[in-house]
C-alpha positions as CSV (number, residue, x, y, z in Angstrom):
1,M,8.9,93.4,77.7
2,K,10.0,93.5,81.8
3,T,11.2,90.7,84.2
4,L,10.5,91.8,87.8
5,L,11.1,88.9,90.6
6,E,9.9,90.3,93.7
7,N,10.2,89.6,97.3
8,G,13.0,87.3,97.3
9,R,16.3,86.6,99.4
10,I,19.2,87.7,96.6
11,L,22.7,86.3,96.7
12,T,25.2,89.5,96.2
13,P,28.2,89.8,95.0
14,Q,29.6,89.6,98.4
15,G,27.8,86.1,99.3
16,T,25.2,87.5,101.4
17,W,21.6,87.1,100.9
18,I,19.4,90.3,101.3
19,D,15.9,91.1,100.5
20,G,14.4,92.3,97.5
21,S,13.6,92.3,93.3
22,V,15.3,92.2,90.4
23,L,14.3,93.9,87.5
24,I,15.2,92.5,84.1
25,S,15.1,94.6,81.0
26,G,16.2,92.4,77.7
27,D,18.9,90.3,78.6
28,I,20.0,92.2,81.6
29,I,19.6,92.6,84.8
30,S,19.2,96.5,85.2
31,Q,18.6,96.8,89.0
32,I,18.9,95.6,92.0
33,S,15.9,97.2,94.4
34,I,16.6,96.7,98.4
35,N,13.8,96.4,100.7
36,E,12.1,99.2,98.9
37,P,10.2,99.7,95.1
38,V,11.6,99.4,92.0
39,K,12.5,102.6,90.8
40,S,11.3,101.7,87.3
41,D,8.2,102.2,84.8
42,L,7.0,99.0,85.1
43,S,4.6,99.1,82.4
44,D,4.3,95.8,80.2
45,T,6.3,94.1,83.1
46,E,5.8,90.8,83.8
47,I,6.0,90.3,88.3
48,I,6.9,87.3,90.0
49,D,6.4,86.6,93.4
50,C,9.6,85.2,94.8
51,T,8.3,84.9,98.5
52,G,10.3,82.0,100.8
53,L,12.9,81.9,97.7
54,R,16.3,82.7,96.6
55,I,17.2,84.6,93.7
56,V,21.2,83.0,92.9
57,P,23.1,83.4,89.7
58,A,22.4,80.9,87.4
59,F,24.6,78.1,87.2
60,I,27.6,77.2,84.7
61,D,28.8,73.8,84.2
62,L,31.7,73.7,82.5
63,Q,31.8,69.3,82.1
64,I,28.5,67.7,81.1
65,N,29.1,64.5,78.9
66,G,25.1,63.7,79.0
67,C,21.9,64.1,80.7
68,G,18.2,63.1,80.5
69,G,19.8,59.7,79.5
70,V,21.6,61.0,76.4
71,T,25.5,60.9,76.1
72,F,26.8,63.3,73.8
73,N,30.2,60.6,72.7
74,D,27.1,58.4,71.2
75,S,25.0,61.1,69.1
76,P,27.3,64.3,69.0
77,D,24.5,66.3,66.6
78,L,22.7,69.6,67.2
79,S,19.7,67.8,68.7
80,T,21.3,66.5,71.4
81,L,22.8,69.7,72.6
82,E,19.3,72.0,72.1
83,Y,18.2,68.2,74.4
84,M,21.2,68.7,76.9
85,V,20.2,72.9,76.8
86,S,16.4,72.1,78.0
87,V,17.4,69.3,80.2
88,N,20.1,71.6,82.1
89,Q,18.1,74.8,82.2
90,K,15.3,72.1,84.5
91,T,18.4,72.6,87.3
92,G,19.2,75.7,87.2
93,T,21.7,75.6,85.0
94,A,22.1,78.5,81.5
95,V,25.3,78.3,80.7
96,F,27.4,74.7,79.9
97,L,30.2,72.8,78.0
98,P,29.1,69.8,76.6
99,T,32.1,67.0,76.7
100,L,33.4,64.8,74.3
101,V,35.9,62.5,75.4
102,T,38.3,60.3,74.2
103,C,37.8,59.3,70.8
104,Q,38.4,59.4,67.0
105,N,38.7,61.9,64.8
106,E,35.7,61.5,63.1
107,K,34.0,62.1,65.9
108,I,35.7,65.4,67.0
109,K,35.0,66.8,64.2
110,N,31.5,66.1,64.1
111,A,31.4,67.0,67.7
112,L,32.9,70.8,66.4
113,E,31.0,70.8,63.5
114,S,27.4,70.8,65.2
115,I,29.2,73.6,67.9
116,R,29.2,75.6,64.9
117,C,25.6,75.2,64.0
118,F,24.2,75.9,67.3
119,H,26.3,78.9,67.7
120,R,25.2,80.2,64.2
121,I,21.4,79.5,65.8
122,Y,21.5,80.2,69.0
123,G,24.9,82.3,69.9
124,R,27.7,81.7,72.3
125,H,26.5,82.4,75.2
126,R,24.5,79.0,76.7
127,I,27.0,77.0,75.2
128,P,30.7,79.1,75.1
129,G,32.1,75.6,73.0
130,L,33.3,71.9,73.1
131,H,34.9,70.9,76.0
132,L,37.4,67.9,74.5
133,E,38.3,65.3,77.5
134,G,41.2,63.7,75.7
135,P,42.2,61.5,73.7
136,F,46.0,63.1,74.4
137,I,46.3,61.6,78.1
138,S,47.8,59.6,80.1
139,A,46.8,55.7,79.7
140,E,48.1,55.3,83.4
141,K,45.0,57.9,84.4
142,S,42.6,56.8,81.6
143,G,39.4,55.8,83.7
144,I,37.1,54.6,81.9
145,H,38.5,56.6,79.1
146,N,38.7,53.9,75.8
147,R,42.6,53.5,75.6
148,S,42.4,53.1,72.3
149,Y,41.5,55.8,71.4
150,I,44.3,57.5,73.0
151,R,47.6,59.5,71.5
152,S,49.6,61.8,71.7
153,L,48.6,65.1,69.4
154,D,49.3,64.3,65.6
155,Q,49.9,67.6,63.0
156,Q,46.7,66.7,61.1
157,T,44.8,65.7,64.8
158,F,46.3,69.7,65.6
159,E,45.2,71.5,62.2
160,M,42.0,70.5,63.2
161,L,41.4,71.7,66.8
162,M,42.8,75.0,65.0
163,E,40.5,75.5,62.5
164,Y,37.8,74.8,65.1
165,A,39.2,77.5,67.6
166,D,36.1,79.1,67.2
167,E,34.3,76.1,68.9
168,L,36.7,74.5,71.5
169,A,36.4,76.4,74.7
170,L,38.5,73.4,77.0
171,I,41.2,70.6,76.5
172,T,41.7,68.3,79.3
173,V,45.3,66.9,78.0
174,S,48.3,65.8,79.8
175,P,51.1,67.4,79.3
176,E,53.7,64.9,78.1
177,Q,51.1,64.1,75.0
178,L,51.6,67.9,73.4
179,T,54.7,69.9,72.4
180,I,55.5,73.1,74.1
181,K,54.8,74.6,70.8
182,Q,51.5,72.8,70.5
183,A,50.4,74.1,73.6
184,E,51.3,77.9,73.3
185,Q,49.6,78.0,70.1
186,L,46.3,76.2,71.4
187,S,45.7,79.1,74.3
188,G,47.0,81.7,71.5
189,A,44.4,80.8,69.5
190,G,41.6,81.3,72.6
191,I,41.6,77.4,73.5
192,K,41.7,76.6,77.6
193,L,43.9,73.9,78.3
194,S,43.5,72.1,81.3
195,V,45.9,69.5,82.9
196,G,44.0,66.5,83.9
197,H,44.2,61.9,83.4
198,S,47.5,62.9,84.0
199,A,50.3,60.3,85.4
200,C,53.3,63.3,83.9
201,S,55.8,63.7,86.1
202,H,55.7,67.2,88.1
203,E,58.9,68.6,86.6
204,T,57.6,68.6,82.9
205,A,54.3,69.6,84.3
206,M,55.5,73.0,85.6
207,M,57.1,73.8,82.1
208,Y,54.1,73.4,81.0
209,L,50.9,74.6,83.1
210,K,52.5,78.1,84.4
211,K,52.7,80.0,81.4
212,Y,49.6,77.7,78.6
213,F,46.8,76.4,81.0
214,T,44.1,77.2,83.3
215,S,42.5,75.1,85.0
216,A,43.0,71.5,86.5
217,T,39.8,68.9,85.9
218,H,38.3,66.8,88.2
219,L,40.6,67.7,90.7
220,F,42.0,64.6,93.3
221,N,40.0,61.9,90.1
222,A,42.5,60.9,86.9
223,M,45.6,62.4,88.4
224,T,48.5,61.8,90.7
225,T,48.1,63.6,93.2
226,I,51.4,63.0,95.8
227,I,53.3,60.2,95.0
228,N,55.6,60.2,98.3
229,A,57.0,63.2,100.1
230,R,59.4,63.7,97.4
231,T,57.9,63.3,94.2
232,P,54.8,65.6,93.8
233,G,52.1,65.1,91.8
234,I,49.7,66.6,89.6
235,L,47.7,68.0,92.3
236,C,50.2,70.3,93.3
237,S,51.5,70.9,89.5
238,A,47.6,72.6,89.7
239,S,48.4,74.7,93.1
240,E,51.8,75.7,92.4
241,A,51.0,77.0,88.6
242,Q,47.7,78.6,90.5
243,L,45.8,77.5,87.7
244,Y,41.5,77.1,88.8
245,A,40.5,73.8,89.1
246,G,37.1,71.4,88.6
247,I,36.1,69.3,91.5
248,I,33.4,66.8,91.8
249,A,31.1,67.5,95.1
250,D,28.8,64.3,94.8
251,N,29.9,63.0,98.0
252,R,31.4,60.0,96.1
253,H,34.3,61.4,94.0
254,V,35.6,63.2,96.6
255,H,35.4,62.7,100.3
256,P,33.3,66.0,101.4
257,D,36.3,66.8,103.9
258,L,39.3,66.5,100.7
259,V,36.4,69.4,99.1
260,R,37.0,71.2,102.1
261,M,40.8,71.1,102.3
262,A,40.9,71.7,98.5
263,F,39.2,75.3,99.0
264,R,41.7,76.3,101.8
265,I,44.3,75.5,98.9
266,F,43.0,77.0,96.2
267,G,40.3,79.1,97.2
268,R,38.1,81.0,94.9
269,R,40.0,79.3,91.8
270,L,37.9,76.2,92.6
271,F,35.1,75.9,90.7
272,L,32.2,72.7,91.0
273,V,31.2,70.5,87.9
274,T,29.3,68.0,87.4
275,D,30.7,65.6,85.4
276,A,27.2,64.7,84.2
277,L,26.5,61.5,82.6
278,A,23.5,60.3,80.6
279,S,21.8,59.4,84.4
280,A,21.7,62.9,85.1
281,G,17.8,64.3,84.9
282,A,17.0,61.2,83.6
283,P,13.9,59.4,84.1
284,A,13.9,57.1,87.4
285,E,13.7,53.8,85.1
286,L,17.1,54.3,83.6
287,K,19.0,51.6,85.2
288,T,22.6,51.4,83.1
289,F,23.5,53.2,79.8
290,K,26.3,53.1,77.5
291,F,29.6,54.8,77.7
292,C,33.2,54.6,76.5
293,G,32.1,51.6,75.2
294,K,31.4,50.2,78.5
295,D,28.2,49.1,80.1
296,V,27.9,51.7,82.8
297,Y,25.4,50.9,86.2
298,I,23.4,53.2,88.3
299,R,24.2,52.3,91.6
300,E,21.9,53.2,94.6
301,G,22.6,56.7,95.7
302,G,22.7,57.4,91.8
303,F,26.8,56.9,91.3
304,C,27.5,55.3,88.4
305,S,30.2,52.7,87.7
306,D,31.2,50.3,85.4
307,E,30.9,46.5,86.2
308,N,34.4,46.6,87.9
309,G,33.3,49.6,90.1
310,T,35.3,52.3,88.2
311,L,33.8,55.8,88.7
312,A,32.0,56.9,85.2
313,G,30.8,60.2,85.6
314,S,28.2,61.2,87.7
315,S,24.2,61.7,88.2
316,L,25.4,64.9,89.8
317,T,23.2,68.0,88.5
318,M,24.4,71.3,89.5
319,N,21.9,72.7,92.2
320,I,22.5,69.0,93.9
321,G,26.2,70.2,94.1
322,V,26.1,73.4,95.3
323,K,23.9,71.5,98.2
324,N,26.7,69.1,98.8
325,L,29.1,71.9,99.1
326,I,26.7,73.8,102.1
327,R,25.6,71.4,103.8
328,S,28.6,68.3,103.1
329,C,31.3,70.0,102.9
330,N,30.6,72.6,105.2
331,L,31.4,76.3,102.6
332,S,29.4,79.2,103.0
333,D,26.9,79.6,101.0
334,G,28.7,82.5,99.2
335,D,31.8,80.1,98.4
336,A,29.3,77.9,97.2
337,F,27.5,80.2,94.5
338,A,30.4,81.3,93.1
339,M,32.2,77.8,92.8
340,S,29.0,77.5,90.8
341,S,28.8,80.6,88.7
342,Q,31.1,83.4,89.2
343,I,34.7,81.1,89.3
344,P,33.4,79.4,86.3
345,A,32.7,82.4,85.0
346,E,36.5,83.6,84.8
347,V,37.7,80.6,83.9
348,L,36.0,80.4,80.2
349,G,36.4,84.4,79.8
350,L,32.7,85.2,80.5
351,E,32.4,89.1,80.7
352,K,29.2,90.4,82.5
353,T,28.2,86.6,83.7
354,G,27.9,84.7,86.6
355,L,26.7,87.6,89.4
356,L,23.5,88.9,90.3
357,A,24.9,93.1,89.6
358,A,23.2,95.3,87.2
359,G,24.9,95.4,83.8
360,Y,24.9,91.9,84.5
361,T,23.8,88.7,81.9
362,A,20.2,87.8,83.2
363,D,20.9,84.2,83.8
364,I,18.9,83.3,87.5
365,A,18.2,80.7,88.5
366,V,15.3,80.7,91.5
367,I,15.3,77.6,94.1
368,D,14.0,77.1,97.3
369,D,15.4,76.2,100.8
370,C,16.0,72.7,99.3
371,F,17.8,73.7,96.5
372,N,14.8,72.6,94.3
373,V,14.8,75.2,91.2
374,T,11.4,76.6,90.7
375,A,12.5,78.8,87.6
376,T,15.5,79.3,85.3
377,F,16.5,82.7,83.4
378,A,18.7,82.5,80.5
379,E,20.1,85.3,78.6
380,G,16.4,87.2,80.3
381,K,14.7,84.3,78.8
382,A,11.8,82.4,81.2
383,V,13.4,79.2,80.3
384,Y,12.1,76.9,82.9
385,K,9.3,77.2,85.2
386,K,8.3,74.5,87.8
387,T,4.5,73.1,87.6
388,A,2.6,72.6,90.4
């Protein structure tokens, strides 16, 4: 069975728009045609007219705490993962990392077992693994995380993480909370390390970041930026180590002008994350929910905070994040869509993913000019189609 998306505006790998069609064969993009008929036998092909619509790579989100009214920390089980997949597909996201924040070891193990079960049933593509955010972070930059669980990486926990290395895609950690040997072994096992929730000194950070870390978590938030002219913070450390960096583009966590400044510093190493909570893609009647043991309130504009005003993730979805990057942060279409697909694919080392090109996995979103998603394809399958 084939699917032809015809008469759409296609985002090229060069970041330009062309008029044409995309042919999906099985789970890959087999052909992209520009202003001409597709050169293929179209028998047994579903043809979808995309006139007036844009065809873009489906989004890849490396930090989702919850969505659609659920929080992964509350129920780190298979059914939650399956539900989160379905919610994210409605907003054009085909690949994501469910994120478990600072908690006890029992819950970490439960989450990793759930990821392992998901992989057995569905494969590794749609959820490459778990993003473990904490508990190995700096208490000074804990944000809304439960401080009672913050700790250094002990040997027992380290052995558990190594046992589940295939299910663990990314760990957000403050460098002083683990040893050099632990960092070396974790990264050597294929687990990506990201610096975040950190007040670590620049000197200590640089001992770790250049050799063992891949990225920085939600840039500017829950990290030291520049303490003074003589004391660089984690923002500087991440830049100096030439890490990738995730950033929350909800126009609240980071000012749009700072997002643009970060892009000038990091360039095509900056990528979009939502840091989404239960409120993302949730019914309008949801006004409050629990996160990290605290009551979180959905404020005007969809922003989330506890009773003290501490930001607690976001209600952002990836399609709206791209919209904000273009319209609020004044980034180009090519850069904004790369930040939502190609670059996060690079962070995880996902091959043939994140671009519209022949031979690449057919993860595709179809959107209108207001960034509303009308269809999502994951591994060539139509997993969401908007109904009238």
